[in-house]
C-alpha positions, 0 to 999 in steps of 0.5 A, a space after each residue: 278479988 274484983 277490987 284487986 283485979 281493978 287496982 292491978 288494971 288501974 296501975 297498969 293503965 297508969 304506967 302505960 299512959 305515963 310511959 306513952 307521955 315519956 315516949 311522945 316527948 322523945 318522938 318529937 325531935 326524932 320526927 323533926 330530924 327524919 323529916 329534914 333527912 327526907 327533905 320534907 316539911 316538919 309536919 310531914 314527919 310529925 304526922 307520920 309519927 302520929 299516924 304510924 304510931 297510933 295504927 301500928 299500936 292498934 293493929 300490930 302484933 307486938 304490944 308495947 312496941 313504938 312505931 313512927 318516922 325512922 331514919 332508915 326509911 327517911 334516907 331512901 325517900 331523899 332521892 324520890 322527894 328531890 326528883 319527883 316531889 312530896 306527892 310521889 312520896 305519899 303515893 309510894 308510902 301508900 304502896 309500901 303499906 299495901 306491900 306490907 299487908 300482902 306480906 302479912 297475909 302471905 305469912 312471910 313474917 315467919 322468915 324473920 326466924 332465919 336471922 341468926 343470933 350474931 346478926 341480931 347482936 350486930 343489929 342491936 349494937 349497930 343501932 345503938 351506935 347509930 342512935 349515939 352518933 345521932 345525938 352528937 349533932 346536938 353538941 354543935 351550934 350554928 355559926 353563920 350557916 356553919 356547924 361548929 362543936 361547942 367549947 368552953 362554958 356552953 359545952 360544960 353546961 350542955 354536958 352537965 345537964 345531959 349527965 344530970 338527966 342520965 343520973 336521974 333516970 338511973 337512980 330514981 327507980 331505986 326510990 320510986 317507980 310511981 313516975 317513969 324515971 325518963 319522964 321525971 328527968 325531962 320535967 326536972 331538967 326542963 324546970 331547972 333550965 327555965 327556972 335558972 334561965 340557962 342558955 341551951 338549945 330547945 326543941 323549938 330551935 329545931 323547928 315549930 311543931 304547931 299544926 292542925 289535925 292531919 287531913 285526908 289527902 289523895 296523893 296528887 299524882 297521875 294514876 297511870 303506869 308511868 307513876 307506878 314505874 317511879 314509885 314501885 322500886 321505892 315502895 319495895 325498898 321501903 316495905 322491906 326496910 320497914 318490915 326488917 326493922 319492925 320484926 327485928 325490934 319485935 324479936 328484941 322486945 320479945 326477949 326483953 319482956 319474955 313474951 311472944 309477939 305475932 310477926 305476921 300480924 305486925 306486917 299487917 299492922 305496919 302496912 295498915 299504918 303506912 297506907 293510912 299515913 300516905 293518905 294523910 300527908 305523912 312520910 311513913 315509918 316503922 318500929 323504932 327500937 330507941 323509943 320502944 326501949 324507952 317505953 318498955 323501961 318506963 313500964 309500958 307493956 300494952 297497946 295503950 302505951 303506944 296509943 297514948 304516945 301517939 295521942 299525946 303527940 297529936 295533942 302537942 301539935 294541936 294545943 301544946 306546941 309552945 310548951 313542948 318547944 321549950 323543952 331543952 334538948 339536953 333532957 332528950 339527949 340524956 334520955 337517948 344516951 340511956 337508951 344507947 346504954 340499955 340497947 347495946 349488948 355489952 355481953 357481946 364483948 364477954 363472949 367475943 372470944 368464946 364464939 366461933 370466929 365466923 359468928 364474931 366476924 358476922 357480929 362486927 360486920 353487921 354492926 359496921 354495915 348498920 352504921 355505914 349504910 342502913 339496917 336492911 342492907 346490914 341484916 341481908 349482908 349478915 344473913 348471906 355471910 352467915 349462910 356462906 359460913 355455915 355452908 363452908 363449915 358443913 361442906 367439910 363434914 361429909 366423909 365415907 367409910 368403905 368395906 367389902 360385904 359378904 357378897 363381894 359388893 363394895 359398900 360406901 357408908 356416907 356420913 354428913 349432909 349432902 348439899 350444894 356446898 359438899 357436892 364437890 367433896 362428895 364426888 371425890 369420895 368415889 372411884 368408879 374406875 377402880 370399884 368392883 362390878 357391884 357397888 352400894 352407897 348407904 345414905 342412912 347417916 346422910 341427909 340429902 338436902 337440895 337439888 344440887 345434891 340430887 344432881 350430884 347423885 344422878 351424875 355419879 350413877 351415870 358414871 357407874 352406868 357407863 362402866 357397866 357396873 351395878 350401883 345400889 342407892 340405899 335409904 334415900 327419901 322417896 322424893 330423891 328417888 323420883 328425881 333420879 331419872 337417869 339411874 333407871 332401875 339401879 336403885 334398891 330401896 327398903 321402904 320401911 327404913 327410908 327416911 321421911 324428910 323432904 328435899 328442898 327442891 323447886 320441882 317438888 313445889 
């Protein structure tokens, strides 16, 4: 039994380490590219990939998820670096981490649950398109400072090697899973390019990755209110983008692996990682869906895979920069294309005509906004549009059944939710001028959900009072009754039958 358990652990550790090596190779060009986007030195991006990747793997809430420097955060950093310099960026990243830790301590990570499924689909599809488009730049070459698309033999060579990489990744698992197929593809294609002396772009063509161990460095900025005014808005935006992308990636990995991560712990882990990164000369980062999918598909499941990826990346920087710089970009582009194919939710095409039109619109909208702007804006837009569509649909569901009971009172049996979207229809259901002296509104089949609904009930009661008519409101929740201050003693309640739900209202705390 002990030997069996040890063997299983050894195989798992081997998978995690090899998967981490594969991920680390894919992290290099991404970190360099995002450093260029942010307008900082290549090592600033590489140090961020190492620090964020290591600490998020240790302290985060999703084993197997990979973090590092990301494009979504890099585009926000551009103006800060351009206007105030890289030291202000480091300060902003430290503050970003503190905001993220605070979000985790306050348990705000649970709010990722309010993201509707069509928004998740749009997020995944949009990000897959972004990853695909980012690879197209490698099909270009520099001609006296002008980027031009490859043609002829160079294009055929580059495309052929990319396809070879993808074929190896796809078919190798059918024969063996001892080595991650992505790692095997990178090694085979690299040996082929070096052995045949093929003329194709390498990692070293992007920039040199040689450097030393990251040094502790307090940002060289004035610690005063003026500095805080500069970095505060950037830190808020970076913290929000980082958490949204990390928590959505966490949710995706949960689904792929059929396990459950901790969203609040992930907030704290990302915060610790960014705070430390800012103090060691890194540009900050968050979870990376592409590299996370490479890790999961390569067999990485535990924290060891993320830790290994970060340590391998550091080893490249310190000792193996010359070797890593010789890796052909075709191999890494092929790996990322396979990530695109595995990340995109192809089932969304199949269900597109079967889901409600509003959900289909949200799916396409979020994908488009992700490509056009960034992930955070796309998710926020998607949630808002989904909420408005939900409100619009349910606003039409409220209706009433009326009859005269044995006592001569007119009874309104209300059906459907009463909330801000349905209050206009609610008001139109009643005719105070034409009703008899005694009126009963029955809420047993209706839910009062917010303050707008409370105010609508309150104003309706006033309309009946002004006409000298008796109004009974039955089966309201106690919190609704407390807030109906204008209805006076006209409320009739049977406490034993009252619903025990609570109204979403700021007066109730």
